[in-house]
C-alpha positions in Angstrom: 198.2 32.5 -85.0 197.7 36.7 -83.6 198.8 37.9 -86.4 196.2 36.6 -89.2 192.5 37.2 -87.5 190.4 39.5 -88.8 190.4 42.5 -87.7 186.7 43.9 -89.3 185.7 45.0 -92.6 186.7 48.7 -92.1 189.7 48.2 -91.0 190.4 46.0 -94.1 189.2 48.9 -96.1 191.7 51.1 -94.2 194.9 48.8 -94.9 193.9 48.8 -98.2 193.5 52.5 -98.7 197.1 52.5 -96.9 198.5 49.8 -98.9 197.8 51.5 -102.3 199.3 54.7 -100.6 202.3 53.0 -99.8 202.8 51.1 -102.7 202.4 54.6 -104.8 205.4 55.9 -102.7 207.2 53.0 -103.0 207.3 53.3 -107.0 208.2 57.0 -105.9 210.7 56.6 -103.6 213.2 59.5 -103.8 211.5 60.7 -106.7 212.4 64.2 -105.5 216.2 63.9 -105.5 216.5 62.1 -108.3 214.4 64.8 -110.0 217.1 67.5 -108.9 220.0 65.5 -109.6 218.9 63.7 -113.3 216.3 66.5 -114.6 217.6 69.6 -112.9 221.4 69.2 -112.6 221.2 70.2 -109.1 224.0 70.5 -106.7 224.6 68.8 -103.1 223.7 71.7 -101.5 220.4 72.1 -103.5 219.6 68.6 -103.1 219.8 68.6 -99.4 217.7 72.0 -99.4 214.9 70.2 -101.3 214.9 67.3 -98.5 215.1 70.0 -95.7 213.1 72.9 -97.0 210.0 71.3 -97.9 209.4 69.4 -94.5 210.5 72.3 -92.7 207.8 74.5 -94.4 205.4 71.7 -94.3 205.7 71.5 -90.7 205.0 75.0 -89.8 201.9 75.1 -92.6 200.4 71.9 -90.5 201.3 73.5 -87.1 197.5 75.5 -86.8 196.2 72.1 -88.7 196.7 69.8 -85.2 193.5 71.5 -83.3 191.7 71.5 -86.2 192.1 68.3 -87.0 191.5 67.2 -83.6 187.8 68.5 -83.6 186.9 67.2 -86.4 185.2 64.3 -88.4 188.9 62.3 -89.2 187.6 60.5 -92.6 186.9 63.5 -94.7 190.1 64.9 -93.5 191.7 61.9 -94.5 190.3 61.9 -97.7 190.8 65.6 -98.3 194.6 65.4 -97.8 194.5 62.4 -100.1 193.3 64.6 -103.3 195.5 67.4 -102.3 198.6 65.1 -102.3 197.1 64.0 -105.7 197.0 67.4 -107.0 199.8 69.1 -106.1 201.5 65.9 -107.2 200.4 66.1 -110.4 201.8 69.6 -111.2 205.4 68.2 -111.0 204.7 65.7 -115.1 202.6 68.3 -116.1 205.2 71.0 -115.8 208.1 68.9 -116.9 205.8 67.9 -120.3 206.1 71.8 -121.1 209.7 72.2 -119.9 208.8 74.8 -117.1 209.6 72.8 -114.3 212.0 74.1 -111.8 213.5 73.6 -108.3 211.1 76.3 -106.8 208.0 74.4 -107.6 210.0 70.7 -106.3 210.2 72.8 -103.0 206.5 74.4 -102.8 204.9 70.6 -103.5 207.2 69.0 -101.1 206.0 71.5 -98.4 202.6 71.0 -99.1 203.1 67.5 -99.4 204.6 67.0 -96.2 201.8 69.2 -94.3 199.2 66.8 -95.9 201.0 64.0 -94.5 201.2 65.2 -90.9 197.5 66.3 -91.2 196.4 62.8 -92.7 198.6 60.9 -89.9 197.3 62.3 -87.2 193.7 62.0 -88.7 194.6 58.5 -89.6 196.0 57.5 -86.2 192.9 58.8 -84.2 190.9 57.0 -86.7 192.5 53.8 -86.2 191.9 54.1 -82.7 188.3 53.7 -83.2 187.5 50.9 -85.1 190.4 48.7 -83.5 190.4 47.4 -80.1 192.8 48.0 -77.5 194.2 44.3 -77.6 194.6 44.6 -81.5 196.4 47.8 -81.8 199.8 45.9 -81.8 198.7 43.4 -84.7 197.2 46.6 -87.2 199.8 48.8 -86.4 202.2 45.7 -87.0 200.4 45.2 -90.4 200.8 48.5 -91.3 204.6 48.4 -90.6 204.9 45.2 -92.9 203.0 46.4 -95.3 205.2 49.6 -95.8 208.1 47.6 -96.1 206.9 45.8 -98.4 205.9 48.5 -100.4 209.3 49.7 -100.4 210.8 46.3 -101.3 208.7 46.1 -104.6 208.4 49.9 -105.4 212.2 51.3 -105.5 213.2 48.6 -107.9 209.7 49.0 -110.3 210.6 53.0 -109.7 214.0 53.0 -110.7 213.2 51.0 -114.2 210.3 52.9 -115.1 212.8 56.0 -114.7 215.0 54.3 -116.8 212.5 53.6 -119.3 210.2 56.9 -119.4 212.2 59.6 -117.7 212.7 61.2 -114.2 208.7 62.2 -113.3 206.9 58.8 -114.2 206.8 57.5 -110.9 205.4 61.0 -109.3 202.3 60.4 -111.8 202.0 56.8 -110.3 202.2 58.0 -106.8 199.4 61.3 -107.7 197.4 58.2 -108.8 197.7 56.3 -105.5 196.4 59.0 -103.2 193.3 59.3 -105.3 192.9 55.4 -105.0 193.6 55.9 -101.1 190.9 58.4 -101.0 188.6 56.3 -102.6 189.4 53.3 -100.6 189.0 55.3 -97.5 185.5 56.7 -98.9 184.2 52.8 -99.1 184.7 52.7 -95.0 181.0 52.7 -94.2 181.9 53.4 -90.1 179.5 55.8 -88.8 181.7 58.3 -86.9 180.6 60.8 -84.5 181.5 64.7 -84.4 184.5 65.5 -81.8 183.3 67.4 -78.9 184.7 70.9 -78.0 184.6 72.4 -75.1 184.5 76.0 -75.4 183.5 77.9 -79.3 185.3 80.4 -81.5 188.4 80.5 -83.3 191.6 77.8 -82.6 193.5 79.5 -79.3 197.3 78.9 -79.1 197.0 76.6 -76.2 195.4 74.0 -78.4 198.0 74.4 -80.8 200.7 73.5 -78.7 198.3 70.8 -76.4 200.4 68.2 -78.1 203.6 68.9 -77.0 202.7 69.7 -73.8 201.1 66.2 -73.3 204.5 64.5 -74.7 206.7 66.2 -72.1 204.8 66.6 -69.5 205.1 62.3 -69.8 207.9 61.0 -68.8 208.0 58.2 -71.3 207.0 59.6 -74.3 209.6 62.5 -73.6 212.4 60.1 -73.9 211.2 58.2 -76.7 210.0 61.5 -78.2 213.5 62.9 -77.9 215.4 60.3 -79.2 213.1 59.8 -82.3 213.8 63.7 -83.1 217.5 62.4 -83.1 217.4 59.1 -85.0 215.2 60.2 -87.7 217.1 63.5 -88.4 220.5 61.4 -88.8 219.1 58.6 -90.3 216.8 60.9 -93.5 220.4 63.8 -93.8 221.8 60.4 -95.5 219.4 60.2 -98.0 220.7 62.9 -100.3 224.0 62.6 -99.5 223.6 59.1 -100.8 221.9 60.1 -103.7 224.7 62.7 -104.9 227.5 59.6 -104.1 226.1 57.0 -105.8 224.6 59.1 -108.8 226.9 61.1 -109.7 230.4 60.3 -107.6 230.4 56.3 -107.9 228.6 56.2 -111.2 225.8 53.9 -110.1 222.4 53.5 -112.1 219.0 55.1 -111.1 218.0 51.1 -110.4 221.3 50.6 -108.9 220.5 53.2 -106.3 216.6 51.7 -105.8 217.8 48.4 -105.2 220.2 49.3 -102.8 217.2 50.5 -100.8 214.7 47.9 -101.8 216.3 44.8 -101.4 217.3 45.5 -97.5 213.1 46.3 -97.0 212.5 42.5 -96.6 214.0 42.9 -93.4 211.3 45.0 -92.4 208.6 42.1 -93.5 210.7 40.2 -90.7 211.0 42.8 -87.7 207.5 43.9 -87.7 205.7 40.1 -88.1 208.0 39.5 -84.7 206.6 42.6 -82.8 204.3 41.3 -81.1 206.3 37.7 -80.4 208.9 40.2 -79.3 207.1 42.4 -77.1 205.9 38.8 -75.4 209.5 38.0 -74.5 211.6 41.2 -73.5 208.6 43.7 -72.6 208.3 47.2 -74.0 211.3 48.9 -72.2 213.7 46.3 -73.3 212.3 46.3 -77.0 212.8 50.3 -76.8 216.1 49.9 -75.0 217.7 47.0 -77.1 215.7 47.7 -80.9 215.9 51.0 -80.2 220.1 51.0 -79.8 220.4 48.7 -82.4 218.7 51.7 -85.1 221.8 53.7 -84.3 224.7 51.6 -84.9 224.9 50.7 -88.3 224.7 54.1 -90.1 228.8 54.9 -89.6 229.3 51.8 -92.4 228.1 54.2 -95.4 231.4 55.7 -95.2 232.8 52.2 -96.7 230.9 53.0 -99.9 232.8 51.9 -102.9 231.9 51.6 -106.5 230.7 48.5 -108.0 229.3 45.2 -106.6 231.0 45.5 -102.9 229.4 48.8 -102.7 226.0 48.1 -103.6 226.3 45.3 -100.9 227.8 47.9 -98.3 224.2 49.7 -98.8 222.2 46.7 -98.7 224.0 45.2 -95.6 223.7 48.2 -93.4 219.9 49.0 -94.6 218.9 45.5 -93.8 220.3 46.0 -90.3 218.8 49.2 -89.9 215.3 48.2 -91.7 214.8 44.9 -89.4 215.8 46.9 -86.1 213.4 50.0 -87.0 210.3 47.6 -87.8 210.4 46.1 -84.9 210.4 49.2 -82.9 208.0 51.2 -85.1 204.8 49.0 -84.0 205.9 49.4 -80.3 206.3 52.6 -80.3 203.1 53.7 -82.0 201.6 51.4 -79.6 202.6 52.9 -76.9 202.1 56.6 -77.8 198.4 55.8 -78.5 197.7 53.6 -74.7 199.6 56.7 -73.2 197.4 59.5 -74.8 193.7 60.4 -73.7 191.2 60.4 -76.8 190.7 64.3 -77.0 194.7 64.9 -77.9 195.7 62.0 -80.2 195.7 64.2 -83.3 197.2 67.1 -81.7 199.9 64.7 -80.1 200.2 63.0 -83.7 200.7 66.1 -84.8 203.5 67.3 -82.6 205.3 64.2 -82.9 205.1 64.5 -87.1 206.1 68.1 -86.6 209.5 67.8 -84.7 210.2 64.8 -86.9 209.8 67.1 -89.9 212.1 69.8 -88.2 214.5 67.3 -87.1 215.0 66.0 -90.5 214.8 69.5 -92.1 217.5 70.4 -89.6 219.7 67.5 -89.8 219.3 67.5 -93.8 220.3 71.2 -93.8 223.5 71.2 -91.8 224.5 67.7 -93.5 224.3 69.2 -96.8 226.0 72.6 -95.7 228.4 70.3 -94.3 228.5 68.5 -97.7 229.3 71.4 -99.5 232.2 72.6 -97.1 234.0 69.3 -97.1 232.3 66.5 -99.1 229.3 64.1 -99.1 231.5 61.4 -97.8 232.6 63.3 -94.6 229.3 64.8 -94.0 228.0 60.6 -94.0 230.8 60.3 -91.3 229.2 62.7 -89.2 226.1 62.0 -89.3 227.2 58.0 -88.5 228.9 59.3 -85.3 226.1 61.9 -84.1 223.4 59.0 -84.2 225.9 56.8 -81.9 224.8 59.5 -78.7 221.0 58.4 -79.6 220.4 55.1 -77.4 221.7 58.2 -74.4 218.0 59.2 -75.0 216.0 56.1 -74.8 213.8 55.5 -71.1 214.8 53.6 -68.2 212.5 51.1 -65.9 211.8 54.2 -63.9 210.5 56.9 -66.7 208.1 54.0 -68.1 206.9 52.8 -64.7 206.4 57.0 -63.9 204.5 57.0 -67.0 202.5 53.8 -66.6 198.6 55.5 -66.0 198.0 58.0 -68.6 195.5 61.1 -67.8 192.3 60.3 -68.9 189.2 62.3 -69.5 185.2 61.0 -69.5 185.4 59.8 -73.4 188.8 57.7 -73.2 187.7 55.0 -71.4 184.0 54.7 -73.3 185.2 53.9 -76.8 185.5 50.0 -76.4 189.4 49.8 -77.5 191.6 51.7 -74.9 193.8 54.6 -75.8 196.8 53.6 -80.0 198.1 54.9 -84.1 199.6 54.2 -87.5 203.2 55.7 -87.0 204.8 54.5 -90.1 207.6 56.2 -90.6 209.9 56.9 -90.3 208.3 57.9 -89.4 209.1 57.3 -91.3 209.9 58.1 -93.5 207.3 58.1 -93.0 207.5 60.0 -93.5 206.7 61.7 -98.5 208.5 58.5 -99.0 210.7 59.3 -95.2 210.0 55.8 -94.0 213.3 54.9 -93.7 213.1 57.5 -90.7 
């Protein structure tokens, strides 16, 4: 079976490092909104601002980092970003222990973590391409996706139980330690990495910062997928703080129930990611984008019918399950297509542009939803978000778009790597985009 074949020792270390980080983030899923609600007694607007301002500022910080990452060895960048995230996350339990934790500190940590995540993902996408053959890229991306969802299935219930026993910051400690272990795993990789060549010398130029967007918008297929992803990720992630307020404050769900509502459906992520290679073989890339991309968007409106008690909990689980099955199938296909259509010397900048755009969309959607929730109610804002995302399938690519973009621009280095131009986008984005893997 293709999905079970070995991709080599170095990939296993990269996968192990990703897994330990993902499981740490799974334990800390929704940690910042939970801390804001339970420890700082934040308002709905503040909770939404926490989810919006941090990613937005992080995206601005990451903007000049894209060419810096592009023209450096990727493994040291990944290790550095892991250690940075470990250090800043560790300040939260320390401040909490001394009684000085404040809302501003949560914002600053959120921004630094978001910027480091963008730089890490850009470097890891380029590094994955150097480790894995072209024919194995979809398998590799599906393994990352499967690990991502299994970590969310297991982590949040354990994290919710830990919060109930030890307080709201305990999962942040686990998340910080997971970044340290991830750095050690990447350090164990012994693959020799050549330093990237850069035409010209001197400081980073503005044009180099914008090259990622130039590639995306100059490529018909990537442009359509990018715009669609901005809307989908922005709307899905806008629901997280709204649901935190509705479930924890208005409907009286316990933290472990809130965590369970997002953990149980993640079993669907294992199903979708395992099916990705088979479904692409049967339907083709275009139909996966069109059909599965549409299915990601139609379920969110169901959260408007959330009620207290077991029925309400089952409603969230059912909606999230439908979304996650679709996303976990869609994301590895998108990740592979994106790298196949990106030349070697623009991978980091393209992935950075993609992540920065996603963070900006999440920040904008979350901020607008928070303002609407303050002006009306969280449930009304949730309904509006569910209606807006229904327009996202209109942005998905058509056959003529993908056909026109079939041959990516090349440079002399692109065809000599032995694997062909593809990444590890998990995230949502989710969510991945911080535990933003639902987006």
